[in-house]
N, C-alpha and C positions, 0 to 999 in steps of 0.2 A: 313391087315397089317397097312394101313394108320390110322385106328382108334386106334390101339395099340400104334403107334408112337405119336399120339395126346395125348393119355392118359399118356404116359411116359413124354412128354413135360410138361403136366399140373402138374404131380407129381414133376418134377424137379423145376418148378416155385414155387410151394407151399413150397418145401424144401428150396429153396433159400430165400423165404420170412421168413421162420422160422429161418434160420441161421442169417439173417440180424437182426431180432428182438432180438435174443439171443446176438449177438455182441453188439447191442445198449444197452442192459441191463447190459452187462459186461464192458462197457466203464468206464473210470475213472469218467467222468462227470456224468454219470448216477448213479454210486455208490454214489458219493458225494451228488447228488440231493436226492437220497433215504435216506441217512443218515440225511441230513438237514430236509427232510420231517418228519422223525422220531423225530428229536429234536423239531420240531414245534408242535408236538402233545402233548408235555409235558405241565404241568401247567404254566411253566415259558416262554411260547412262546412269550409274549410281550417283555420281557427282551431280549430274544434271537434275535428277529427281530430287536429291537433297536440297539443291539450290532453289528449285521450283517450290518445294514445300516450305522452305524458309520464307520465300517471297509471299506465298499465300498466307502464312501465319503472321507476317509482319509487313504489311503493305506500306504503312506510313514511313517507317525507317528506311525502307528500300527507296521510296520516292524521295526522301530527304537526301539519301546518299547519291541517287541519280542526279538530283538537282545540284548537289555539290560538285559532282564530277563535271556536269555541264558548265557550271560557273567557272571551274578551274580551266577547262578547255577554252572557254570564252576569254578569260583573262590572259591565258598563254598566247592566244592568237593576237590579242591587243598588245601585249608586251612585245611580241615579235614585230608587229607593225611599227610600234614606237621605236624599237631598236633599229629597224630599217630606216626610219625617218632621221634618227640621230646619225646613223652612218652616212646617209646622203648629205646631211648638213655638214658633217666633218669633212667629207671629200670636197664639198663646195668651198668650205672655208680654207682648205689647204691650197686651193687654186688662186686665192686672193694675193695680189702682188705686195705682200708685206713680209719682211723678214722678222722672224721671232727669235730674238736674242735675249733670253732671260725675261726680265720684266719690261724691257723696252721693245716697242714695235716700231720698226723703221720702214718707211716707204722705199721700195726698190725701184729706181728709175729704169733699170734694165728690163724690167718685166713690162709687157704690154698693159695698157690701161684697160681695166675691166670694170664691170658694174656688178659687184657681188650680189646685191639685193635682187636685181633683175635676173641675173644668171641663176640664182637660187630659186626664184619664183618659176622660171622657165623649166628648171630641172625638176622641181616638185610637181609640175603639171605633167611632165613626160612620164 
């Protein structure tokens, strides 16, 4: 029985070691290191190493640049959304039964009666 217990303890120890190795490989730092190692095996590894070293030496400027790029992308998406809204409003305004002749705006009785505010609200919801 004593030998069986020793064998069980040895199996548990091997299992614990295996679990520890798996946990080490699945840690965030290990995964990042593996990804970095993959990137270093590319033909541009010198450029990559130089950029990584610059980031390590200057973390604050890199964070400021990253924040600036993030802000730029955010503003660009907002500008695109605003432009889409303006485009929808222009299309809705073009369907209003009014003739635009210079400064004068004349009602066109040949066009069906519409409700531009309600149509615009419905279109904005769609």
